[in-house]
N, C-alpha and C positions, 0 to 999 in steps of 0.2 A: 597303564600301570603307574601308580604314584611313585615319584622318584625318592631316592634315599635322602636327598637334601630337604625335601618337604617333610618327610617323616621326622628328621632331626629338629626341624623348626618347630613342629607341633609338640615334640617331646620336651624341648626347652620351655615352651609356653606352659605345658602341663606342670613341669617342675616349678615354674614361677608361681602359677596359680595355687598349687598345693602349699608351697612354702609361705607365700604371702598370707593365705587364709590361715595356715597353721600358726604362724607367728602372731597374728592378731588375736586368734582365739587363745593362744598360750598366754599372751599379755593380759587378756581379759580374765583368764583363770587366775593368774598371779595377783592381779589387782582386785579381784572380786572379794567382797567382805564375807561371802558365803563359803569360799573355797580356801585359797592360800592366805588371804587376809594380809596383803601388803599394799596398802592404799597410797602408794607414792609413785605416780607415773613419771614425774620428772627424774626422780632417782633411778628408776628402771631404765629410762632413756640414756642417762649418763653412764650407766653400767654397760649398756650396749655399745656406746661410742668408744668407751675406754677399751673394751674387749676387742673391738674391730681394729682400733689403732695399734694395739699391742701385737695382735696376731699378724696384721699386715706388715709391721716392722720386722718381725722374725722371719716371715715367709720371703720377704724381698731382700733384707739386708743380711740376715744370718744364714738361713738355709738355701738362699738363692733359687727358690722354686720358681719365682717369676724373674725374668731378666730385668735388671734395673734400667731405668730410662737414662740415656746419655745426657747428663745434666751439665750445662755450662754455666758460668757465673752470670752471663747475660740473661739466660732463660730463668735462672733461679731468682735474679733480682727483679725481672720484669713480669714473671708469672707466679712463681711459688709464694714469694713474700706478699705481693698484693692480695692474692686469693686468701692466704692465711690471715692477713690483717683485716680485710674488709668482709670476708665471708665466714671462714671457719671460726675466727675468734669471736665475732659477733654472735654466731650460732651457739657457741659453747658458753660464753660469758653472759651476754645480755638475755638470750632467750632460754637459757638453762640455769646458770648459776644464780643469777639474781632472783628469778621466780622461786628457785629451790630454797634459797636463803630466807626469802620473805614468807613463803607459803608452807613449805614442807618441814623445814628444820625446826620451827617452834612446836610442831605437832609430833615430832619424833620422840619416842621413848625407846632408846636403844636396848634397854633391858627387856622390853616386851616384844621386840622384833625377833622373829625366828629366821636366822640366816641359814637356810638350807642351800649349801654351796652347790650341790648337784643340780638343783632346780634352776638357780641363777646361771650356772654354767651352760646348761642345755638351752635355756632361754636366749642367752647371748649368742650361743653357737648357731641357733636357728636364725636369728637376725642377721648374723654374718653370712650364712649360706644364702639368705634371701638377697643380700647385696650382690653376691657373686652371680646368682641366677639373673638378676636384672641386667648386669653387664653382658651376660651371654645372649640374652634375648635382644637387647638393643644392638649389639655387635652383629647379630645375624639378620635382624629384620629392620628395626627402627623404633623411634620413640612412639610413633603413632600406634604400632602394633601393641605395645605394652599398655597404652591407654585403653585400647579396645579390650584387651584381655582383662584389664582392671574392672571393667563393667561386669563381666561374667563372674569375676572373683567376688564382687560386692553382692551379687545375688546369692552366691554360695554362703557368704558370711551372714546375710539376712536370715536365711533359712536355719543355719546352724546356731546362730546367736539366739534366735527365738526359742529353739528347743533346749539349749544348754543353759542359757541365762534368762530366767523368767523376768528379770528386772528390765530387760531390753524392750523398749517401746517402739513399735513400727506403725506409722500413720499411713492413711490412704494416699496422701500426697507422695510419700516415699515410694509406695508401690507403683503409682502412675509414672513417676520420673524414671524409675529403674526399668519399667516396662518399655518406655520409649527408647531408652539406651540399649536394652537387650535387642529390640527390633533392629536397631542400627548394626549391632554386632552380627546378627543373623544375615542381614543384607551384605555386610562387608565380606563375610566368609563365603557367601554364595558367589559374589563377583570374583573373589580370589580363586575359588575352585574352578570357575568357568574359564578364567584366563589360563590356569594350569592345564586344563584339558585341551584348550585351543592350541597351546604350545606343543602338545604331544601328538598333534596330527601329523600325517606324512608331509614331507617337504613339498610335494606337488600341490597339496591342498592348502598349505600355509606358507606363502612366500614371505621372505624376510622384509623388514621395513625398507631396506635399501632398494627393493624392487617394486614397492607398492606404487610409486609415482610414474612408472613406465606405462605409456599408453599402448593399447593394443594396436597392432599393425596389420593391415590387410595385404597379404602377400599376393603378388601377381603370379598367375599360373597360366601357361599356355593351354590352349583348348585340348590338345591331345596328350597332356601330361599324364592323365590317368587311363588312357585307352591303349595301354601297352601290355603285352603278355608278360613282359619282364618287369611288371610294376613294382614288385618287391625289391628287385635289384636297383632299379632307378630311384626308388624312394630311399633306399639305404645310401646310395651314392649322394643323393641330394642332401640327406641329413648330415653326412660326413662333411660335405663341402660347406654346408651352413654352419656346422660346429667349428670348422677351421676358420671361417670368416669371422664368426663371433669372437673367437679367441684372438685373432689378429686385431680386431677392433678394441678389445679389452687391453691388449698390450699397448696399442696406440694411446688409449686414454691414460694408462699408467705412465707412459713416457711423458705425455703432456703435463700430467699432474706433477711428476717429479721435477720437470723443468720449472714449473711455476713455484713449487715449494722451495726448491733450492735457491731461487732468486729472491725469496722473501726474507726480509730482515726486520727485527724489532728492537725496541729499546729495553735494556736490562734482560731479565730472564722470563719474559712474559709470553713465550711461545711454547706450547705443550705438544709433545709428540707421544702418542699413546698407541701401542699395538698390543692386542690381545689374541693369543693363539686359539685354535679350536679347543673346545672342552674347558676353557677357562670360565670363571664365575664372575658375573656382573657384580654380585654382592662384594666379592673380594676387592675388586678395583674401586668400587664406590667407597668402601671403608678406607682404602688406601688414600683416595683423594680427600676424604674427610681429615685424615691425619696430616696430609700435606697442607691442607687449608690452615690447620692450627699452627703448623711450623711457619708457613708463609706470613702469618699475622705478625711475626716478630721481625720482618724485614725493616731495616731502618729507613730506607728511602721511601717516602710516602708515595711518590709516583709509581715506582717499581712495585711496591707492595700492592697498590690498588690494581695494577695491571695483572699481576700474578693471581691475585684473589679472583679477579673477574674471569681470567682464563680457566681457573679451576672450577668456578661456578658454572661456566659455560659447558665444560666437560661433564660435570655432574648432571646438568639438565639434559644434555644430549644422550647420556647413557640411560636416562629414564625412559627413552623411547624404545629401548630394547628389553625384552623379557629374558632373553638369553643370548649368548654369543652365537652368531651365525655359524653354519657348518665350516666355512673357510676362514673363520677368524674375523676380527674387527679392527679397523684402522681409524684413528681419530687424530686430527690435527686442529688445534684451536689456539687463538691468541690474538694479540694486537700487533699488526705489522705497520711499517712506515711505507707509504706509497711514494711514487716517483716525485710527486709535487710536495713531499714533506709532511703530508697529513697522515694521521693515525686511522687505521681501519681494522675493525674486528672481523676475524675470519674463523669459520668453523667448517671443517670438512670431515665427513665420516662415510665410510663405505665398507662393503664386504669384498675382499679380493676375489679375482676370478679363479684362483686356485688356493689351496690351504697355505697359510703362512705360519711358519714354525717359530718365529721370533716373538719374544716378550719384551716390551720396551716401555719405559716411562721416563721422560727427560723434560726438564724445564731449561730452556736456553734462549739465546737471542736469534736462533734460527731453527728451522724444522729439520729433523733428522730423517733422511730417506734411504739410508743404507739397506734396510730390510726390504724396501720396495724394489730395489734394484735386483734382488734375488728372484723376484717374480718374473723378471724379464729373461732369466736364463732359460735356454731351450730344454724342454723335456721330451723332445721328439725321440722316437725309437728308430734305430738304424739296424739293418740286417747285415750279417757277415757270412760269407761262404769261403771257408779256407780249404783249398783243394790241392792235393799233391798226389804222388804216385802210390802212397800208402793208404789214403782214405780221405774223407771229407768231414768237415765240422760245420754245423749250422748254429749260429748264435745271434744274439741281439745286444745292443748297447743303448741304454736310456739314462741320460744324466751320468751318474757315477755307478750305475747298476749294470753289471755284465751277466748275461745268462747264456748257458749252452743249451740249445734246444735239442740237438741230436748229433750223433757222430757215428760213422761206420768205417770199417776198414776194407781194403781190397787187396788182392794178390795178383798184380799184373805181371805178365812176362816181360823180361828185359830184352833189349836189343842184343843180338849176337851174330857172329859171322859163320856159324856152323849150319849144317842142314843139307848141304849139297843140293840135290834136285828138289828137296823139300823146303828150301829156304823161303820160296815165295809163299808156300802154304803156312809156314810159321809166321811170316810177316802178316799174312791175311788174318790169321787167328789173333795175333797181337792187336791189330787194328780193330778187329771185331770186339775184343774185350774192352779196349779203350772207348769205343763207341758206346757199348753198353754201360760203361762206367759214367760217361758224360750224360747219357739218357737218364740213368737212375738219379744222378745229382740234380738234373733239371726237373724231374718229376717231384723229388722231395722239396726242392726250392719252392715250387708251386704250392705244395702242401703246407709248408711252414710260413710262407710270406704272402699268401693270397687269402683274404678273408672270404670264406665261402658264402657268408650272408650277403655281402655286397659285390663280390667278384672283383674287388679292388685290392691293391697291395695294402698290407697292414703296417708297413714301415715307411718312414719318410725318405729313406735312401738305402742303397745297397752297395756294399764294398765286396769286391772279389779279390781274394788273396791266394797265393800259392807259391811253390818253389819251382814249378815247371811251367809248361805252356798250357796246362789244363785249364787254368782260369781264363786265358784268352780264347781257347777253343770253346769253352762254355759260353762266354759272352757273345760269340759270333755264331753260335749254333742255332739252327732253326728249331731245335727241340726246346730251347730256353724260352720261357713265356715272354711274349712281347711286352706285356704289362710290367714285368720285372726288368726287362732290358731298358725301358724308359726311366727306371729308378736307379740305374747304375751311376754312382757318383765317382768311383775311382777303381782302378785295377792296380794292385800293388804286389811287388815281389817280396816274399818273406823267406827266411832261412830255414824255417821249421814248419811242420804240420801240427795238427791237433791244437791243444790249448796254448802251447807256447807260440805257435803261429798266430793264434787268435789275439794274444796280447800284443805281439809285434805289429799285427795289422792295425790294431787300435792306435798304437803310437804313431805309425806312419800316416794314418788318416786323420790325425788330430786337427790339422789345419783345414782340411776339406770339411770335416764335420762342424768345425766352428763357423765356417762360412756358408753353411748350407742355405740359410736364408738369402745370403748374398747371391748364391748360384740360382736359386729359384727366382729372385728378382731379375737377374740378367736374362733368364729364359723368358719370363713374362714380358718384359719390355722388348726383348728381341722378337718375340712373336708379334707384338704390336707394331714394331717397325717393319716387319715383313709384310703385314697387311698394307702399310702405307707404301712401301717400295713397289709392291705388285699392283697398287691402285685398285684394290678389290672393292672399294666403296663400303667396306664393313669396318670402318673406323670413324672416330670423331675426336676432336680435341677443342680446348677452349671452354670456358664456363658456359657461355650462352648456348653453343651448339650441343654440348654434352647434356645440359638440362633439357633442351628440346627433345633430344633422343631418349632421355630418361622418361619424359612424360609420354612418349609414344610407346614405351615398353620395348624399345629396340635394343637397349644396351644389355649385353650379356655379362661383361666384366667391366666394372668401373675402376679406373686406375687414378689415384690421386697421390700427390706428394704429401708426406706426413707433416711437413711444415708449411703447407699452403696458407698464406696470410690473406685470406679473403673473408669478409663478413657478409652475412645475408641480412638485409634490412627490409622490414615491412613498414611502408610509409603510407600515411593516410592524409588525404586532402580534406581538411576540416570543412571547407565550403561545399564541396560536392559529395563528400562521404565516400569517395572512391579510394581504394587501396592499391598500392603497387609494390612490387618486389624488385629490389636492386641488389647487385652483388659488387662490392667495392673493395679495392685494396687500400693500403695505407695512404698512398699518394692521392687516390681519388676521394678518400674520406676528408682530406684537407680542403677539397674544392666544394664550397657551400652550394654551388649551382646544382649539385646532385640532390640536394635536399630542398629544392624549390620547384614549383610547378612550372614547366617550360612555357606554358601559354599565359598564365596570370602572374607568374613570379611570386606566388604565395608560398609561404614556408610550409613544408610538409611535416606532419607530426610523426616521430619515430615511435611506432607501436611495439616493435620487437627488433632486437639485434642479436644475432647468433652467428657463431663461427660456422662457415660453410662446411668445414670438416665435421663438426659436431652434428650439423643438420644431416649430412650424408650418413653418419654413423647411426642416427636414430631413424632415418626414413628410407634407407636404401632397399629394405625388404618390400616396401610398397611397389617398387618398380621391377621386382623379380630378377634382380641382378646380384652378382657377387661383388664385394668391395675389397680392393687390394690397396694397401698402403705401401709406397715405395720411398726409398731414400735417394739422395743425390751423391752417394758415396761411390757407386760404380760409374763407369764411363757412360753406359746406357742410361742410368738414372739421371746423371748430370745433364745429358743431352735432352732427356724428356722434360726436365724442369726448366731448362733455359730456352729450349726451342718450341715447346708446346704448352708453356704456361703452367706445367705441373698438374694438369688435369686432362683426362681423355678416357676413351672407352672403346672396347671391341664390341661390334654389333652382332646381333643374331642373323641379320639379313642385310643386303645391300640397300643403302639409303643415301639419297642426295639431300642433305640438310638445306642447301641453298634454295632448292625448289619449294621449300615450305616457308621461306622468309616472308612472302606476302600474306601468309595465313597467320603468322605469329604476331604477338603484340609488341615484341622487341623491347621488353622492359629492362633487360640487363644492360649495363653499361661497362662491364668489365672488359678491359683491353688485354690482349695476350702479349703485349710488348714486354720486354725484359725489365 
């Protein structure tokens, strides 16, 4: 279906073509000796210009229909006066007044001229409306479009002029020239419509430009991965795990990007930060950049002016690569930064965020503004709450700032009492039976609300149990409570109320736990890794060389890396032999030039590729059939992992003695795990 924006664009073009053709035919009718008999084209043009100037003055200055431009003396002196002096004045005086005075004034006989004011008024009004339509078309599309539309308009004029004005002479050369031009118009519109239809394809068939350069990855699959009766469940679990891993990788990339952008500095205001939310229009931002280009042309400092203009031009060129704003918005950083050695370097970064960004930003400064990107790092995980007391239970979820009550029910449990005589034991037994049934019902509903039936896995990142009695503790320790949910319990809190008031209090009391849920998950992950090491199961690996060997064997199930691991992957080529080798070097090893020379011939090796090892893992980990986990050094376990194990390791699918394969490996890596 054709979009509303496209319909408006073609409507403006139609109005322009009709007005342009109409004004030209109207002028020919006024000037024609056969019809209106006013043979003074220069005079008619001067009437048009005077009318447009007067109407514009009243619309802008008197009636305030159009907001007046904020005019400073500097802009007036450097823009308005020069344009008026060298363009408008020459147009009015040299090309209009002088020819009129020499050519038309001697021929004028005022007594014989019929001044039909309504005709002249309509003619001038048509010319003014034509100018307005030109601004509308150029503002919505561009000058190229109006040139193309002009060819179609000329064909219409040729046809109508031949019919209405017999004195019009059309040669065969005119016909051939306009036929070639019309063919170009048809081709242009065909290509335009094809691009529009391509942009309206489903997202799966039309990936955005930011994903076009990603290479297809061959994912490792165990032989029995598809030979399971629960294939649907396993597939769902795998897809959820893969989605979570991809999200963590995107978060790591954003963190790394923010760190690099925040450290960048430039001279003057030559660094542009541009953020477009979803459903924004590329045309709007392009027009805004065009206006900013005109404003930046008035910057006094020549160096700063050139830098700002270059940055705006770079942003305009990069936006041309997008037909529309991607579904999650568009982020663009461009400008000239100053490197560590004092040299200037042009930088342009554009990408689609991994989740929708709601900010709209355009700033020129001496630094890049990343505040909106930090919002992308805020957790949007969903947490489950079970608020349970002697009057009933409430099930709810919390995601970001959104709280939702899923279900609640009430119960009428008997209270403790000292009456009953010989029936006291029976009353106590009935009371315990009702409590047991209450806990069982709560456990069953918890499974219903917090377990995804498609994947048989929890649909929440964590679970909070709250209550004013010991029901919550009894539920957490009960065999009736699903084991999958027990593993998700983050905290058990005491609240003073039940129902929604207790829900709100539980959220407040669990705020610190929820804020550190990634912290807790990281501690559990590294704790499990250390457990493998302490038990000497042989299902672990650490260090760059050993981890890469295990990866190539397909033995790594979970790859764990420090998010600030400072190791680069080099692809080196020996020009003499044509052999290539791969080395992984940290900062200290990069300073040692012996790593870039052949050990046997001492010949210098050519660096064919240099990539951060973390980026290589992020792009290639799927080939090895493992999950990738980034950890920090903020926890005690994380700090120990980074200092004691080099910040890289993995948990294996099966027991493996890496040292037994040393004689079979080519031992190209030279990275040392020393601190």
